[in-house]
C-alpha positions as CSV (number, residue, x, y, z in Angstrom):
1,M,-76.7,-45.4,-26.4
2,I,-75.2,-43.9,-23.3
3,A,-76.8,-43.5,-20.0
4,I,-76.3,-41.1,-17.3
5,I,-77.5,-42.4,-13.9
6,G,-77.2,-39.2,-11.8
7,G,-78.2,-36.0,-12.8
8,G,-76.4,-33.8,-10.0
9,K,-73.3,-31.8,-10.8
10,M,-71.1,-34.0,-12.2
11,G,-73.5,-35.9,-14.2
12,E,-74.5,-32.9,-15.9
13,A,-71.2,-31.6,-16.5
14,L,-70.3,-35.4,-18.6
15,L,-73.9,-34.4,-20.2
16,A,-73.0,-31.2,-21.4
17,G,-69.5,-32.2,-22.4
18,L,-70.6,-34.8,-24.7
19,L,-73.4,-32.8,-26.3
20,G,-70.4,-30.5,-27.0
21,T,-68.2,-33.1,-28.8
22,G,-70.2,-33.9,-30.6
23,Y,-73.2,-36.7,-29.7
24,E,-76.6,-35.9,-30.1
25,P,-79.6,-36.0,-27.5
26,N,-81.2,-39.1,-29.1
27,Q,-77.6,-40.9,-28.5
28,V,-77.7,-40.4,-24.8
29,L,-80.3,-41.5,-21.8
30,V,-80.8,-39.6,-18.0
31,T,-82.0,-41.1,-15.0
32,E,-82.5,-39.1,-12.1
33,P,-84.9,-39.8,-8.9
34,S,-86.0,-36.5,-9.0
35,P,-89.0,-35.7,-11.3
36,E,-87.9,-32.3,-11.2
37,R,-84.0,-32.3,-11.9
38,A,-85.2,-34.9,-14.6
39,E,-87.6,-32.4,-16.2
40,E,-85.3,-29.8,-15.8
41,L,-82.5,-31.7,-17.6
42,Q,-84.6,-32.9,-20.4
43,T,-86.1,-29.3,-21.1
44,R,-82.6,-28.1,-21.1
45,Y,-80.5,-30.4,-23.4
46,G,-83.3,-32.1,-25.2
47,V,-82.4,-35.4,-24.1
48,S,-84.7,-38.0,-22.5
49,A,-85.1,-38.7,-18.9
50,V,-86.1,-42.2,-18.2
51,P,-86.5,-45.0,-15.5
52,L,-83.2,-46.6,-14.1
53,A,-84.3,-50.4,-15.8
54,E,-85.0,-48.5,-19.1
55,S,-81.6,-47.1,-19.4
56,A,-79.9,-50.2,-18.2
57,R,-81.5,-52.1,-20.4
58,R,-81.3,-49.9,-23.5
59,A,-77.5,-48.3,-23.2
60,A,-74.1,-50.0,-24.6
61,T,-72.6,-47.6,-21.5
62,V,-73.7,-46.5,-18.4
63,V,-71.9,-43.9,-16.6
64,L,-72.9,-43.9,-12.7
65,A,-72.6,-40.6,-11.3
66,V,-74.2,-40.9,-7.7
67,K,-72.9,-40.8,-4.4
68,P,-70.6,-43.3,-3.1
69,Q,-73.0,-44.6,-0.1
70,D,-75.7,-45.1,-2.9
71,M,-73.5,-47.1,-5.1
72,V,-74.5,-50.7,-4.1
73,D,-77.9,-50.4,-3.7
74,L,-78.0,-49.4,-7.6
75,L,-75.6,-51.7,-8.3
76,D,-77.7,-54.2,-7.3
77,R,-80.9,-52.8,-8.6
78,I,-80.0,-52.6,-12.3
79,D,-77.6,-56.1,-12.3
80,G,-80.7,-57.7,-14.2
81,D,-81.2,-55.6,-16.6
82,L,-77.7,-55.0,-18.2
83,G,-76.4,-56.2,-20.8
84,S,-73.7,-59.1,-20.9
85,D,-71.1,-56.6,-22.9
86,T,-72.5,-53.0,-21.2
87,L,-69.5,-51.1,-20.3
88,V,-69.9,-49.4,-16.8
89,I,-68.1,-46.4,-15.9
90,S,-67.9,-45.3,-12.0
91,I,-67.3,-41.5,-11.5
92,A,-68.2,-42.5,-7.9
93,A,-65.1,-41.5,-5.2
94,G,-63.8,-44.5,-3.2
95,I,-65.4,-47.2,-5.4
96,T,-63.2,-49.6,-6.4
97,T,-63.7,-51.9,-9.8
98,S,-62.9,-55.4,-7.4
99,L,-66.4,-53.5,-5.4
100,L,-68.3,-52.8,-8.8
101,E,-67.3,-56.2,-10.1
102,K,-68.8,-58.2,-6.7
103,H,-72.2,-56.5,-7.4
104,L,-72.4,-57.3,-11.1
105,S,-73.0,-60.7,-12.7
106,G,-70.7,-62.4,-15.1
107,E,-67.5,-61.0,-15.9
108,A,-68.8,-57.2,-16.3
109,A,-66.5,-54.6,-17.6
110,V,-65.7,-51.9,-15.2
111,V,-64.2,-48.5,-15.1
112,R,-63.5,-46.9,-12.3
113,A,-62.9,-43.1,-12.9
114,M,-61.8,-40.0,-10.6
115,P,-62.7,-36.3,-12.2
116,N,-63.0,-33.3,-10.3
117,T,-65.0,-30.5,-10.2
118,P,-63.2,-28.2,-13.3
119,A,-65.3,-30.6,-15.1
120,L,-68.1,-28.3,-14.7
121,V,-66.5,-26.2,-17.1
122,G,-64.5,-28.2,-19.6
123,R,-61.3,-27.8,-17.5
124,G,-61.3,-31.8,-15.3
125,M,-59.0,-33.5,-14.4
126,T,-60.3,-37.4,-14.6
127,A,-58.0,-40.3,-13.6
128,V,-59.4,-44.2,-14.9
129,A,-58.8,-47.5,-14.1
130,G,-59.5,-50.8,-15.3
131,G,-61.4,-53.4,-13.6
132,A,-60.5,-57.2,-14.2
133,H,-62.4,-58.3,-17.5
134,T,-62.0,-54.5,-19.0
135,A,-60.5,-54.7,-22.5
136,D,-58.0,-51.9,-23.7
137,G,-60.7,-50.8,-26.5
138,Q,-63.3,-50.5,-23.3
139,L,-60.8,-48.4,-21.4
140,D,-60.2,-46.3,-24.6
141,H,-63.9,-45.9,-25.2
142,A,-64.2,-44.3,-21.2
143,E,-61.6,-42.5,-22.3
144,S,-63.1,-40.6,-24.3
145,L,-66.3,-40.5,-23.3
146,L,-64.5,-38.4,-20.2
147,R,-62.0,-36.2,-22.6
148,S,-65.3,-34.4,-23.1
149,V,-64.9,-32.7,-20.2
150,G,-61.4,-32.2,-19.8
151,V,-58.0,-34.2,-19.3
152,V,-57.9,-38.0,-18.8
153,V,-55.2,-40.0,-17.5
154,R,-55.1,-43.8,-17.4
155,V,-53.2,-45.3,-13.9
156,P,-53.0,-48.8,-12.4
157,E,-56.3,-49.2,-9.7
158,R,-53.5,-49.4,-6.6
159,H,-53.1,-45.2,-7.8
160,M,-56.8,-44.1,-7.7
161,D,-57.0,-43.3,-3.9
162,T,-53.9,-41.1,-4.4
163,V,-55.2,-40.0,-7.4
164,T,-58.4,-39.0,-5.2
165,A,-55.9,-36.8,-2.6
166,I,-53.9,-34.9,-5.9
167,S,-56.8,-34.2,-7.9
168,G,-59.8,-35.0,-6.9
169,S,-60.0,-33.0,-3.8
170,G,-56.9,-30.6,-5.1
171,P,-59.0,-28.2,-6.3
172,A,-60.1,-27.7,-2.9
173,Y,-56.7,-26.9,-1.6
174,F,-56.2,-24.2,-4.2
175,Y,-59.2,-22.6,-3.6
176,F,-58.2,-22.4,0.4
177,I,-54.9,-20.3,-0.8
178,A,-56.9,-18.5,-3.1
179,E,-59.4,-17.5,0.0
180,T,-56.8,-16.4,2.2
181,M,-55.3,-14.5,-0.2
182,I,-58.1,-12.4,-1.3
183,E,-58.9,-12.2,2.5
184,A,-54.9,-10.5,2.8
185,G,-56.0,-8.2,0.1
186,V,-58.7,-6.8,1.9
187,A,-57.3,-6.9,5.1
188,M,-54.8,-4.4,3.9
189,G,-57.2,-1.9,2.2
190,M,-57.9,-3.5,-1.4
191,T,-61.6,-3.8,-2.4
192,R,-62.4,-7.6,-2.4
193,A,-63.3,-7.3,-6.2
194,A,-60.0,-6.1,-7.1
195,A,-58.2,-8.6,-4.6
196,K,-59.6,-11.5,-6.2
197,K,-59.1,-10.2,-10.0
198,L,-55.6,-10.3,-8.5
199,V,-55.7,-13.6,-7.6
200,T,-58.0,-14.9,-10.1
201,Q,-55.3,-14.1,-12.6
202,T,-52.0,-15.3,-10.6
203,V,-54.0,-18.4,-10.1
204,G,-54.3,-19.3,-13.6
205,G,-51.3,-18.0,-15.0
206,A,-49.3,-19.8,-12.7
207,A,-51.0,-22.8,-14.0
208,A,-50.6,-22.1,-17.1
209,M,-46.7,-21.7,-16.6
210,L,-47.0,-25.1,-15.0
211,D,-48.5,-27.0,-17.8
212,D,-45.5,-25.8,-20.0
213,P,-43.6,-29.7,-20.3
214,G,-40.4,-28.7,-19.6
215,A,-41.7,-26.7,-16.5
216,H,-40.8,-27.8,-13.1
217,P,-42.3,-26.5,-9.9
218,V,-38.6,-25.7,-8.3
219,V,-37.6,-23.9,-11.2
220,L,-40.9,-21.5,-11.6
221,R,-40.6,-20.8,-7.5
222,E,-37.5,-20.0,-7.8
223,A,-37.3,-17.8,-11.0
224,V,-40.1,-15.2,-9.0
225,T,-37.7,-15.6,-5.6
226,S,-35.1,-13.1,-6.2
227,P,-32.6,-13.3,-3.5
228,G,-32.9,-10.9,0.1
229,G,-36.4,-10.0,-1.9
230,T,-40.0,-9.7,-1.1
231,T,-41.0,-13.1,-2.2
232,A,-38.4,-15.1,-1.1
233,A,-39.1,-12.9,2.9
234,A,-43.0,-14.4,2.0
235,V,-41.7,-17.7,1.6
236,R,-39.5,-17.6,4.7
237,E,-42.7,-17.1,6.8
238,L,-44.3,-20.0,4.8
239,E,-42.3,-22.2,6.0
240,R,-41.7,-20.6,9.5
241,H,-45.8,-21.5,10.1
242,G,-45.6,-25.3,8.2
């Protein structure tokens, strides 16, 4: 049994991903403090929405999908209800495995995971790191669950904050670039719909080319940048403005 504690966007994304990759509704529990939201998830996905203590007691794997500032209180509340071999996976930014272990009894098996928002459309990038008492098989299981919403990579704990900066926050950087490109198109007389279409397809196509194992961003950029051409002039402007 898998329990997802926290029914926000990321919690729902994981729930939908699990059900879309072979898990049955009776294999997943959801705990959500808002009765209206709990009812919504229960109706939409056919899963059982249960109290916090019940989730902790019944599940072999517990996913903590709450805000970082709520994590310590949550850990203290569920500690007494978790089984000795329960796997605890946190997807809260900045919450270390050592903090998770500090607030859980015994040699708790914990996994720190950092997904990003494209998980909402099944295109997420998630990095995972295991705690001091987490076996390789448990980390494999965590990776398997998180692959339901995208790609997963295993990294040492010391790199997790870097992961947060690169892929956790990364979508916002690309949205910012896309926003400015769309606004530039509109400023030059295009309709917003046309400008958005141009930018969206360009971003998606560029990402697809970059996904080639043999691709390098410098080589791809140089292939577009003809000497003395318009792209070269634009790149010089970007560099000039820092």
